[in-house]
ZAKOLGU-197688 format. One line per field, with one value per residue (C-alpha): residue in one letter; x, y, z; residue number from 1. Coordinates in Angstrom, 1 decimal, decimal comma, padded with zeros to 4 digits, m for minus. Layout:
BEGIN
aa (A_...)
xx (X_...)
yy (Y_...)
zz (Z_...)
i (NUM_...)
This chain:
BEGIN
aa (M_I_E_I_K_S_V_T_K_N_A_K_F_S_H_Q_I_E_K_I_V_K_D_K_R_I_S_Y_L_D_A_V_I_F_Y_A_K_E_N_N_I_E_V_E_S_V_A_K_L_V_K_M_N_S_T_I_K_C_K_V_Q_V_E_A_E_D_L_N_C_L_K_E_K_S_A_R_L_P_I)
xx (107,7_106,9_110,7_111,3_108,7_110,0_113,5_112,1_110,1_113,1_115,4_113,1_112,5_116,4_116,8_114,0_115,4_119,1_117,6_116,0_119,1_121,2_118,5_117,2_120,8_119,1_119,6_118,7_116,3_114,7_114,6_112,7_110,2_109,9_109,2_106,3_104,8_105,0_103,7_100,7_102,3_102,6_105,9_105,5_105,0_107,8_110,0_109,1_110,5_113,7_114,0_113,9_116,7_120,0_121,7_119,4_118,9_122,7_122,8_120,0_121,8_124,8_123,1_121,4_124,5_126,2_123,2_123,4_119,7_120,8_121,6_124,3_126,7_127,6_131,6_132,9_136,4_137,8_137,9)
yy (095,2_098,9_099,7_096,7_098,2_101,5_100,2_098,3_101,2_103,4_101,1_100,4_104,3_104,8_102,2_103,8_107,3_105,8_104,0_107,0_109,2_106,4_105,7_109,4_110,9_113,6_115,2_113,7_116,6_116,1_112,4_113,2_115,3_112,9_110,1_112,1_112,7_109,1_107,8_110,4_111,5_115,0_116,5_117,3_113,3_112,4_115,0_113,1_110,0_112,0_113,3_109,6_108,4_110,1_109,0_110,6_113,6_114,2_113,9_116,4_118,8_118,8_119,4_122,1_123,8_123,5_125,5_128,0_127,1_127,0_129,9_127,8_125,4_122,4_121,5_119,3_118,2_119,2_116,5)
zz (127,4_126,4_126,1_123,7_121,4_121,3_121,0_117,8_116,5_116,9_115,2_112,4_111,9_112,0_109,2_106,9_107,1_106,5_103,6_102,1_102,5_100,6_097,8_097,3_098,0_100,0_103,3_106,7_107,2_103,7_104,4_107,6_105,8_102,9_105,5_106,9_103,6_102,4_105,5_106,0_109,2_110,4_110,8_114,4_115,0_113,3_115,3_118,2_116,6_115,7_119,4_120,5_118,0_119,0_115,7_113,5_115,7_115,5_111,9_111,5_114,0_111,9_108,7_110,4_112,3_108,6_107,3_109,9_111,0_114,8_116,9_118,7_117,3_119,3_119,8_117,2_116,3_113,0_110,3)
i (1_2_3_4_5_6_7_8_9_10_11_12_13_14_15_16_17_18_19_20_21_22_23_24_25_26_27_28_29_30_31_32_33_34_35_36_37_38_39_40_41_42_43_44_45_46_47_48_49_50_51_52_53_54_55_56_57_58_59_60_61_62_63_64_65_66_67_68_69_70_71_72_73_74_75_76_77_78_79)
């Protein structure tokens, strides 16, 4: 039962972040920060949700790599 709740919570979080990105036309990293401010949640708490959600985590990671915020880049196929 706990797993079902976490999956539902994770899917809801992902949907909300995607909606913020689309509506506000901002990056995923900015959307996560915006989500935290709007819901009066500490950024560290939202970071735990990002870690659990592989889709959002990958998108934030790609943005961070493009901005040279990470030391090492993950392997990506050229587009």
